[in-house]
C-alpha positions as CSV (number, residue, x, y, z in Angstrom):
1,M,-44.6,-2.0,-36.3
2,D,-42.2,-4.2,-34.1
3,L,-41.1,-4.1,-30.7
4,F,-38.4,-5.4,-29.2
5,F,-37.1,-5.6,-25.6
6,G,-33.9,-5.1,-23.4
7,A,-32.6,-4.2,-20.3
8,A,-32.8,0.2,-19.4
9,V,-29.1,1.3,-18.3
10,S,-29.8,5.2,-19.1
11,P,-33.4,6.4,-18.8
12,G,-34.9,8.9,-21.5
13,I,-37.0,8.2,-24.6
14,G,-35.3,8.5,-28.0
15,R,-36.5,8.9,-31.7
16,G,-34.7,9.6,-34.3
17,M,-33.6,7.3,-37.5
18,A,-32.5,4.2,-37.1
19,F,-28.5,3.8,-37.6
20,V,-26.9,0.4,-37.8
21,I,-22.9,-0.3,-37.2
22,P,-22.2,-3.3,-39.7
23,D,-20.8,-6.5,-37.4
24,Q,-17.0,-6.2,-37.4
25,A,-15.0,-8.3,-40.0
26,Q,-14.6,-12.0,-38.1
27,R,-11.5,-11.8,-36.8
28,I,-9.7,-15.1,-37.0
29,V,-6.4,-15.5,-35.1
30,P,-3.9,-17.7,-36.7
31,Q,-1.9,-20.4,-34.6
32,T,1.7,-20.3,-35.9
33,P,5.0,-21.8,-34.4
34,I,8.0,-19.9,-34.4
35,A,11.7,-20.0,-33.8
36,A,13.1,-18.8,-30.6
37,E,15.4,-16.5,-32.8
38,Q,12.0,-15.1,-34.2
39,V,10.6,-13.8,-31.2
40,E,12.4,-10.4,-30.7
41,A,11.0,-9.6,-34.3
42,E,7.3,-11.1,-33.2
43,W,7.8,-8.7,-29.9
44,L,8.8,-5.5,-31.8
45,R,5.7,-6.0,-34.5
46,Y,3.7,-6.1,-31.2
47,Q,5.1,-3.0,-29.9
48,A,4.4,-1.1,-32.9
49,A,0.7,-2.1,-33.0
50,R,0.4,-1.0,-29.6
51,D,2.2,2.2,-30.0
52,S,-0.3,2.8,-33.0
53,V,-3.6,1.8,-30.8
54,S,-1.5,4.1,-28.4
55,S,-1.3,7.4,-30.5
56,Q,-4.5,6.9,-31.9
57,I,-6.2,7.1,-28.2
58,K,-3.8,10.7,-27.3
59,L,-5.3,11.9,-30.6
60,Q,-9.2,11.1,-28.9
61,L,-8.2,12.2,-25.5
62,E,-7.7,15.5,-27.6
63,Q,-10.9,15.7,-29.3
64,I,-13.1,15.1,-26.1
65,Q,-13.4,17.5,-22.9
66,S,-14.8,15.6,-20.1
67,N,-15.3,12.0,-18.8
68,K,-11.3,11.7,-19.9
69,E,-10.7,9.5,-17.2
70,I,-12.0,6.7,-19.0
71,F,-9.9,7.1,-22.5
72,E,-6.6,7.9,-19.8
73,T,-7.0,4.6,-18.5
74,Y,-7.0,2.6,-21.8
75,A,-3.7,4.7,-22.3
76,L,-2.3,3.1,-19.3
77,M,-3.9,0.0,-19.7
78,L,-1.8,0.0,-22.6
79,E,1.3,0.5,-21.0
80,D,0.3,-1.8,-17.9
81,P,3.7,-3.7,-16.6
82,V,2.4,-6.5,-15.7
83,F,0.3,-7.4,-18.5
84,N,3.2,-6.8,-21.1
85,Q,5.9,-8.6,-19.1
86,E,3.6,-11.9,-18.8
87,L,2.5,-11.3,-22.5
88,G,6.8,-11.7,-23.5
89,D,7.3,-14.2,-21.1
90,Y,4.1,-16.5,-22.8
91,L,5.6,-15.3,-26.1
92,R,8.9,-16.8,-25.4
93,E,7.4,-19.8,-23.4
94,R,5.0,-20.8,-25.9
95,L,7.0,-19.8,-29.6
96,F,3.8,-19.4,-31.4
97,N,3.3,-16.0,-33.7
98,V,2.1,-12.7,-31.2
99,E,-1.5,-12.3,-32.5
100,F,-2.2,-15.6,-31.2
101,I,-0.4,-15.5,-27.8
102,L,-2.1,-11.9,-27.3
103,S,-5.7,-13.3,-28.1
104,A,-5.0,-15.6,-25.7
105,K,-3.3,-13.6,-22.6
106,M,-6.3,-10.9,-23.4
107,E,-9.0,-13.4,-23.0
108,E,-7.1,-14.7,-19.6
109,Y,-7.2,-11.8,-18.3
110,A,-10.9,-10.6,-18.8
111,Q,-11.9,-13.9,-18.1
112,R,-10.8,-13.8,-14.6
113,L,-12.4,-10.4,-14.1
114,R,-15.4,-11.3,-15.6
115,D,-15.3,-14.9,-12.8
116,S,-14.9,-12.4,-10.1
117,G,-18.1,-12.3,-8.9
118,N,-17.7,-8.3,-9.0
119,E,-19.8,-6.4,-11.3
120,Y,-17.6,-3.7,-11.7
121,L,-14.6,-5.6,-11.9
122,A,-16.8,-7.9,-14.6
123,A,-16.9,-5.0,-16.8
124,R,-13.5,-3.8,-16.6
125,G,-13.2,-7.4,-18.3
126,Q,-14.9,-5.9,-21.1
127,D,-12.0,-3.0,-21.6
128,I,-9.4,-5.5,-21.8
129,T,-10.5,-7.4,-24.1
130,D,-11.0,-3.6,-25.8
131,I,-8.2,-2.0,-25.7
132,Y,-6.2,-5.2,-26.4
133,G,-8.5,-6.3,-28.8
134,R,-7.7,-3.0,-30.9
135,V,-4.0,-4.0,-30.8
136,L,-4.9,-7.6,-32.2
137,N,-6.9,-5.7,-34.6
138,E,-3.9,-3.7,-35.8
139,L,-1.6,-6.8,-36.0
140,L,-4.2,-8.8,-38.4
141,N,-4.7,-5.3,-40.1
142,I,-8.2,-5.4,-39.4
143,H,-10.2,-2.0,-39.6
144,P,-13.5,-1.5,-37.8
145,F,-16.0,0.4,-39.6
146,D,-15.3,4.4,-39.1
147,L,-17.3,6.1,-36.9
148,E,-17.2,9.9,-38.2
149,K,-19.8,8.3,-40.8
150,I,-22.7,8.1,-38.0
151,P,-24.6,10.9,-38.9
152,E,-26.0,13.1,-35.9
153,G,-28.9,12.5,-33.7
154,V,-30.0,9.2,-35.0
155,V,-30.7,6.3,-32.9
156,L,-27.2,4.3,-33.0
157,I,-27.8,0.2,-33.1
158,A,-25.2,-2.1,-32.4
159,Q,-23.7,-5.5,-31.5
160,S,-21.8,-3.7,-29.2
161,L,-20.0,-0.7,-28.5
162,N,-16.9,-0.3,-26.2
163,A,-15.2,2.9,-24.3
164,S,-13.1,4.2,-26.9
165,E,-15.8,4.0,-29.5
166,A,-18.1,5.6,-26.9
167,M,-17.3,8.9,-28.2
168,V,-19.6,9.2,-30.4
169,I,-22.3,9.6,-27.9
170,S,-20.9,13.1,-27.2
171,K,-19.5,13.7,-30.7
172,K,-22.5,12.6,-32.7
173,R,-25.3,13.7,-30.1
174,L,-27.3,10.4,-30.8
175,S,-30.8,10.3,-29.6
176,G,-30.5,6.7,-28.2
177,L,-28.5,4.0,-28.5
178,A,-29.6,0.2,-28.6
179,L,-27.0,-2.3,-28.4
180,V,-27.1,-6.4,-28.2
181,E,-24.6,-6.7,-25.8
182,G,-23.1,-4.7,-22.3
183,G,-24.0,-4.0,-18.9
184,A,-25.1,-1.2,-16.8
185,S,-21.6,-0.7,-15.3
186,S,-19.7,-0.4,-18.5
187,H,-17.6,2.6,-19.5
188,V,-20.6,2.6,-22.1
189,A,-23.3,2.9,-19.9
190,I,-21.2,5.2,-17.8
191,L,-21.1,7.7,-20.6
192,A,-24.4,7.4,-21.9
193,R,-26.0,8.3,-18.6
194,S,-23.3,11.1,-18.1
195,Y,-24.3,12.6,-21.6
196,G,-28.2,11.6,-21.0
197,V,-28.3,9.7,-23.7
198,P,-31.3,7.0,-23.1
199,A,-29.6,3.6,-23.9
200,V,-31.2,0.0,-23.8
201,F,-29.0,-3.1,-24.1
202,G,-29.3,-7.0,-24.0
203,L,-31.8,-6.2,-26.8
204,P,-32.4,-9.4,-29.3
205,K,-29.6,-9.6,-32.5
206,E,-32.1,-9.7,-34.6
207,I,-32.6,-5.2,-34.0
208,K,-29.2,-5.7,-36.6
209,Q,-31.1,-6.3,-39.3
210,I,-33.4,-2.8,-39.1
211,P,-32.7,-0.8,-42.2
212,N,-30.4,2.5,-41.6
213,S,-32.8,5.6,-41.5
214,E,-36.1,3.0,-40.2
215,R,-38.1,5.9,-37.9
216,I,-37.6,4.0,-34.2
217,I,-38.6,4.9,-30.4
218,L,-36.3,3.8,-28.2
219,D,-38.1,4.2,-24.7
220,A,-35.3,3.6,-21.8
221,D,-37.8,3.4,-18.7
222,S,-39.6,0.7,-20.3
223,A,-36.5,-0.8,-22.0
224,E,-38.1,-1.0,-25.4
225,L,-36.9,-0.7,-28.8
226,I,-39.9,0.6,-31.5
227,V,-39.4,0.0,-34.8
228,D,-41.6,1.4,-37.6
229,P,-43.8,2.7,-35.1
230,D,-47.4,4.0,-36.4
231,A,-49.0,7.2,-36.2
232,G,-50.9,6.2,-32.6
233,T,-47.5,5.3,-31.3
234,V,-45.7,8.5,-32.6
235,L,-48.4,10.8,-31.1
236,D,-48.5,9.2,-28.0
237,Y,-44.8,9.3,-27.7
238,Q,-45.0,12.8,-28.5
239,K,-47.1,13.7,-25.5
240,K,-44.4,11.4,-23.4
241,V,-41.5,13.5,-24.4
242,E,-43.4,16.8,-23.6
243,Q,-43.9,15.2,-19.7
244,I,-40.5,14.3,-19.3
245,A,-39.1,17.8,-20.2
246,E,-41.7,19.5,-17.7
247,R,-41.0,17.1,-15.5
248,K,-37.2,17.5,-15.9
249,K,-38.2,21.4,-15.2
250,A,-40.5,20.6,-12.1
251,L,-37.4,18.4,-10.6
252,L,-34.6,21.6,-11.8
253,L,-35.9,23.3,-8.9
254,F,-34.9,20.9,-5.9
255,R,-31.8,20.8,-6.9
256,S,-31.0,23.6,-4.6
257,K,-33.8,22.6,-1.7
258,P,-33.0,21.0,1.1
259,A,-33.9,17.6,1.5
260,Q,-37.1,17.4,3.6
261,T,-40.2,15.7,4.5
262,K,-43.5,17.5,4.0
263,D,-43.4,18.0,7.7
264,G,-40.2,18.9,8.4
265,E,-37.9,16.0,8.9
266,R,-34.7,17.0,7.6
267,F,-32.9,14.5,5.2
268,H,-29.2,14.3,3.8
269,L,-28.6,13.6,0.2
270,Y,-25.1,12.4,-1.2
271,A,-23.6,10.9,-4.0
272,N,-21.9,7.8,-5.1
273,I,-18.7,8.9,-7.1
274,G,-15.6,6.7,-9.2
275,T,-14.3,10.0,-10.8
276,V,-13.3,13.7,-10.3
277,E,-15.7,14.3,-13.3
278,E,-18.8,12.6,-10.9
279,A,-17.9,14.8,-8.2
280,K,-18.4,17.6,-10.1
281,I,-21.5,16.4,-11.5
282,A,-22.7,15.3,-8.2
283,L,-22.2,19.2,-6.9
284,E,-24.6,20.2,-9.9
285,E,-27.1,17.6,-9.1
286,G,-27.1,19.2,-5.5
287,A,-25.6,16.7,-3.3
288,E,-25.1,17.9,0.4
289,G,-21.3,15.9,-0.4
290,I,-20.5,12.5,-1.3
291,G,-21.6,9.1,0.5
292,L,-19.4,6.8,-1.7
293,F,-16.2,7.4,-3.6
294,R,-15.0,4.6,-4.8
295,T,-10.9,3.9,-5.1
296,E,-10.7,1.0,-7.0
297,F,-10.7,2.6,-10.6
298,L,-7.8,4.1,-9.1
299,F,-5.6,0.9,-7.8
300,M,-6.9,-1.2,-10.6
301,N,-5.8,1.0,-13.6
302,E,-2.8,3.3,-12.8
303,L,0.1,0.4,-11.5
304,N,3.2,2.4,-11.8
305,C,6.3,0.6,-12.9
306,A,9.2,0.1,-10.6
307,S,13.2,0.6,-11.7
308,D,13.5,-2.8,-11.7
309,G,10.3,-3.1,-14.2
310,A,8.0,-4.7,-11.6
311,A,4.5,-3.7,-10.8
312,R,3.6,-1.6,-7.5
313,A,0.5,0.4,-6.7
314,V,-0.6,3.3,-7.0
315,S,2.5,6.0,-5.6
316,E,1.0,7.4,-2.5
317,D,1.5,10.6,-4.5
318,A,-0.5,9.7,-7.0
319,Q,-3.5,8.5,-4.9
320,Y,-3.0,11.9,-2.8
321,E,-3.5,14.0,-5.9
322,A,-6.3,12.5,-6.8
323,Y,-8.3,12.2,-3.0
324,K,-7.1,16.2,-2.4
325,E,-9.1,17.2,-6.1
326,V,-12.1,15.5,-5.2
327,L,-12.0,17.2,-1.7
328,Q,-11.1,20.5,-3.1
329,T,-14.2,20.0,-5.9
330,M,-16.6,19.5,-2.8
331,G,-15.4,22.2,-1.1
332,D,-16.7,21.4,2.9
333,R,-18.8,18.9,1.7
334,P,-18.1,16.1,3.9
335,V,-16.7,13.1,1.4
336,T,-16.4,9.7,2.2
337,I,-14.0,7.8,0.8
338,R,-13.7,4.2,0.8
339,T,-10.6,2.4,1.1
340,L,-9.4,-0.3,-1.2
341,D,-12.2,-3.1,-2.2
342,A,-11.0,-5.3,-5.0
343,G,-10.0,-8.8,-5.0
344,G,-7.6,-11.5,-6.4
345,D,-7.6,-10.3,-9.4
346,K,-4.7,-9.9,-12.3
347,L,-4.9,-6.1,-12.7
348,L,-3.8,-6.4,-9.0
349,K,-1.4,-8.2,-9.2
350,M,2.1,-6.6,-7.9
351,V,5.0,-6.8,-5.5
352,D,2.8,-5.1,-3.1
353,A,0.3,-7.3,-3.4
354,P,0.8,-10.8,-4.9
355,V,-2.6,-11.7,-4.7
356,E,-3.3,-15.2,-6.8
357,A,-7.0,-16.1,-8.4
358,E,-8.9,-17.5,-6.8
359,K,-12.3,-19.9,-7.3
360,N,-14.0,-17.3,-5.3
361,P,-12.7,-14.0,-5.6
362,L,-16.2,-12.3,-3.7
363,M,-15.5,-15.0,-0.7
364,G,-11.6,-14.6,-1.3
365,L,-8.8,-12.0,-0.3
366,R,-11.0,-8.9,-0.8
367,A,-11.7,-5.3,0.7
368,I,-10.2,-4.9,4.2
369,R,-8.8,-8.8,4.5
370,M,-6.6,-7.9,1.5
371,S,-5.3,-4.3,3.2
372,L,-4.9,-5.7,6.6
373,Q,-2.4,-9.0,4.9
374,Y,-0.3,-6.4,3.2
375,P,-0.5,-3.4,5.6
376,Q,2.5,-1.8,3.6
377,M,0.2,-1.4,0.9
378,F,-2.6,0.0,2.9
379,K,-0.8,2.6,5.1
380,T,0.2,4.0,1.6
381,Q,-3.2,4.6,0.5
382,L,-4.5,6.1,4.6
383,R,-0.9,8.6,4.6
384,A,-2.8,9.9,1.0
385,L,-6.0,10.2,2.5
386,Y,-4.4,12.1,5.6
387,R,-2.3,14.2,3.4
388,A,-5.1,15.1,1.5
389,S,-7.5,15.7,4.6
390,V,-6.3,19.5,5.3
391,Y,-8.5,20.4,1.7
392,G,-11.6,19.3,3.1
393,N,-14.3,17.6,5.0
394,L,-12.6,13.5,4.6
395,R,-13.9,10.5,6.3
396,I,-12.3,7.4,6.1
397,M,-14.5,4.3,5.4
398,F,-13.7,0.8,5.7
399,P,-15.1,-2.2,3.8
400,L,-16.4,-5.5,4.0
401,I,-15.7,-5.8,7.7
402,T,-16.6,-8.6,9.5
403,S,-15.5,-8.1,13.1
404,K,-14.5,-5.9,15.6
405,E,-11.2,-7.1,15.3
406,Q,-10.2,-6.0,11.8
407,V,-11.7,-2.4,12.7
408,E,-9.4,-2.4,16.1
409,L,-6.3,-3.3,13.2
410,A,-7.1,-1.3,10.6
411,R,-7.1,2.2,13.1
412,A,-3.9,0.9,14.7
413,I,-2.5,1.2,10.8
414,A,-4.0,4.4,10.6
415,S,-2.5,5.7,13.6
416,Q,0.7,4.5,12.3
417,A,0.2,6.6,9.4
418,R,-1.0,9.4,11.5
419,D,2.5,9.8,13.8
420,E,4.8,9.1,10.4
421,L,3.3,11.8,8.6
422,E,3.7,13.9,12.2
423,D,7.6,13.0,12.7
424,E,7.8,14.1,9.1
425,G,6.2,17.4,9.8
426,I,3.5,17.1,7.3
427,K,0.2,18.4,7.2
428,F,-3.0,16.6,8.1
429,K,-6.3,16.5,10.3
430,R,-5.8,14.0,12.7
431,D,-9.0,13.8,13.8
432,V,-10.4,12.3,10.3
433,P,-13.8,10.3,11.4
434,I,-13.1,6.6,10.5
435,G,-16.3,4.3,9.5
436,I,-16.8,1.3,8.4
437,M,-19.4,-0.2,5.4
438,V,-22.0,-2.7,7.0
439,E,-22.4,-5.2,4.1
440,T,-22.3,-9.0,5.1
441,A,-25.0,-10.8,7.7
442,A,-21.9,-11.1,10.1
443,A,-21.4,-7.0,10.8
444,G,-25.5,-6.2,10.8
445,I,-25.6,-9.0,13.6
446,I,-22.7,-7.8,15.4
447,A,-23.5,-4.1,14.2
448,D,-23.6,-3.1,18.4
449,C,-19.9,-4.3,18.6
450,L,-18.9,-2.9,15.4
451,A,-20.6,0.6,16.9
452,E,-18.1,0.3,19.7
453,V,-14.7,1.0,17.4
454,S,-16.6,3.2,14.6
455,D,-17.4,6.7,13.8
456,F,-20.2,6.0,11.8
457,F,-21.7,3.5,9.7
458,S,-23.0,3.3,5.8
459,I,-24.8,0.2,4.8
460,G,-23.9,-1.3,1.4
461,T,-27.4,-3.2,0.7
462,N,-25.8,-4.9,-2.5
463,D,-23.7,-6.8,-1.0
464,L,-25.7,-7.1,2.4
465,A,-28.8,-8.8,0.3
466,Q,-26.0,-11.1,-2.1
467,Y,-24.3,-12.6,1.3
468,T,-27.5,-13.1,3.4
469,L,-29.7,-14.4,0.8
470,G,-26.7,-16.9,-1.0
471,V,-27.3,-15.3,-4.3
472,D,-25.2,-13.7,-6.9
473,R,-27.0,-10.6,-8.3
474,E,-25.6,-11.2,-11.7
475,N,-26.7,-15.1,-11.9
476,T,-29.9,-15.2,-14.1
477,N,-30.3,-18.7,-13.4
478,V,-31.0,-16.9,-9.7
479,A,-31.4,-13.5,-9.8
480,D,-35.2,-14.0,-9.0
481,L,-33.8,-14.8,-5.3
482,F,-32.1,-11.5,-5.0
483,D,-34.8,-9.7,-2.7
484,E,-33.6,-6.5,-1.1
485,F,-36.9,-6.5,0.8
486,H,-36.0,-9.3,1.8
487,L,-37.2,-10.2,6.0
488,A,-33.7,-11.3,6.9
489,V,-32.1,-8.5,4.8
490,L,-34.4,-5.7,6.6
491,R,-33.9,-7.3,10.2
492,L,-30.2,-6.5,9.6
493,I,-30.2,-3.2,8.1
494,Q,-33.1,-2.3,11.7
495,N,-30.2,-4.1,13.8
496,T,-27.7,-2.0,12.4
497,I,-29.9,1.4,12.6
498,D,-30.8,0.6,16.4
499,A,-27.1,-0.4,17.4
500,A,-25.3,3.2,15.7
501,Q,-28.4,4.7,17.7
502,R,-27.6,3.4,20.8
503,Q,-24.0,4.3,20.5
504,G,-24.7,7.8,18.9
505,I,-22.9,7.3,16.0
506,A,-24.5,8.1,12.1
507,V,-25.8,5.8,10.0
508,S,-26.5,5.8,6.5
509,V,-27.3,3.7,3.3
510,C,-24.8,3.9,0.0
511,G,-26.6,0.7,-1.5
512,E,-28.5,0.8,-4.2
513,M,-31.7,0.7,-2.5
514,A,-30.8,4.2,-1.2
515,G,-30.9,5.8,-4.9
516,R,-34.9,3.9,-5.9
517,V,-37.4,6.2,-4.5
518,D,-39.8,3.3,-3.1
519,S,-36.8,2.1,-1.2
520,A,-35.8,5.1,-0.3
521,M,-39.1,6.0,1.2
522,L,-38.7,1.9,3.2
523,L,-35.3,3.2,4.6
524,A,-36.5,6.6,5.6
525,G,-39.5,4.5,7.7
526,M,-36.9,2.9,9.4
527,G,-35.1,5.6,10.4
528,I,-32.6,6.3,7.6
529,R,-31.8,9.7,7.6
530,S,-28.8,9.6,5.1
531,L,-28.7,8.4,1.9
532,S,-26.1,8.2,-0.5
533,M,-27.3,7.5,-4.2
534,S,-26.2,7.9,-7.9
535,A,-26.0,11.7,-8.2
536,S,-29.2,11.6,-11.1
537,Q,-31.3,10.2,-8.8
538,I,-31.0,13.2,-5.8
539,S,-34.2,15.5,-7.1
540,L,-36.4,12.7,-7.6
541,V,-35.6,11.1,-3.9
542,K,-35.6,15.3,-2.8
543,E,-38.9,15.2,-4.7
544,K,-40.5,12.3,-3.1
545,L,-39.7,13.1,0.4
546,S,-41.7,16.6,0.0
547,T,-44.7,15.0,-0.6
548,I,-44.6,12.4,2.2
549,T,-44.6,12.7,6.2
550,V,-42.4,11.1,8.8
551,K,-46.1,9.2,9.8
552,E,-46.4,8.1,6.5
553,L,-42.7,7.0,6.3
554,E,-43.1,4.8,9.2
555,A,-46.3,3.4,7.4
556,I,-44.7,2.1,5.0
557,L,-42.3,0.3,7.3
558,D,-45.4,-1.0,9.2
559,G,-47.0,-2.6,5.7
560,K,-43.9,-4.2,5.1
561,R,-43.3,-5.6,8.2
562,K,-46.9,-7.4,7.7
């Protein structure tokens, strides 16, 4: 019996036979000088390869029933006018074969995203190398392993798996997924969680030597991969699987129950989402609404091409349709939509916001700073939000606020958007609440000032801890210093809660702390009564609340203070 450890990204226990996807043939990209008159022929080769991959993606879209947004995004990436324009310019300037030019350009894009300091954007770097890597394989005549050869019900083992390949998760009814590479926010991880497939990433490369048909147990709760388990281990895990099944049945009861403590104190649990599909899942999991709808995905991957060939931001109508669908899905439940929260990376390099690469994007032109620097793009998003407001219970939220003046400027642009819509005779709700994210030390310290110009607060604990402690939680060298329970972070949270209560505005938490049972109970002890989390965590938090009293919650906080 052999044991390997990784990082858990999708919970559960998977049991089955191993199936190892063989490593792809090593991609060797030649660098061959070309003459100026050969550029057109090279470009036609690129277009043919890109069209071939595009056709493959469209075929995949026809074969799947849910989570289509990911594959639709890949199709859009292939048509990204900024990338293709720069690729063509690079080809004409450098005069090398198109394979070399494509390899260099896609790695440049991906690296800038990986260096962004944002976990979500870093995961999108993998998408770039995935989809354009497929185009490169077409050009090099490299044909990857046929996923149709994977048997159903196996524990799939591989170096990595990209989103366009990840449809195998649903088609083959995998028992588990074990990868050497991959992150918790990657599309593969999202799909695994969506389909309930246990997954562990970051495993040692030795797992690729496991023979096919070897008996495997993948414990994605403790991030373990067990090869050829002995009889005792098999029996132990059989009991664990039965216990998990019983636990899932018990948790199902909480989907329709209100979130409240043992002594009747009422809580409100919402879901964090990024797509319409996730809104539907949130409803199924018993969410009372959407506490955070991230709009970055829409902005980053749906750039439209203007008549002059220049890239522009997502159109007002396209945004309106997306927001409208989420609001309609949730009915009269509150939906908090956060305005654009992204930095100066290549995927957002467009006429509307010509942002250049930055040395430290996490500290640079991102979120509300970017919106205020490019007010027309910001107003377009606000117009789309207000137009969609008639279809549900909308709340608008501004990210990365650090001053009262930022809120006032943003609200002034929102007022302009409302006035324009009124002049044009377009229906909208004028009284949509406007709130802010409290996710910097500055915001936590001046929360009393910010409460005067905000209708509500939502505390983003991920960035709040990161900015307060000066620790990049993705940097393994300092990861042990990232502590959301640090006294400085807790004091900023408490200060924010107190300021909101004095001003009489609502306050919630939408960071990772809200979705973990232990930290959710601590937040409850601090006075938080609204929590927004991954939909799959809602029943777990409801269950825990039902076993505890307010007095006991407050005792948890007292213990932390000591």
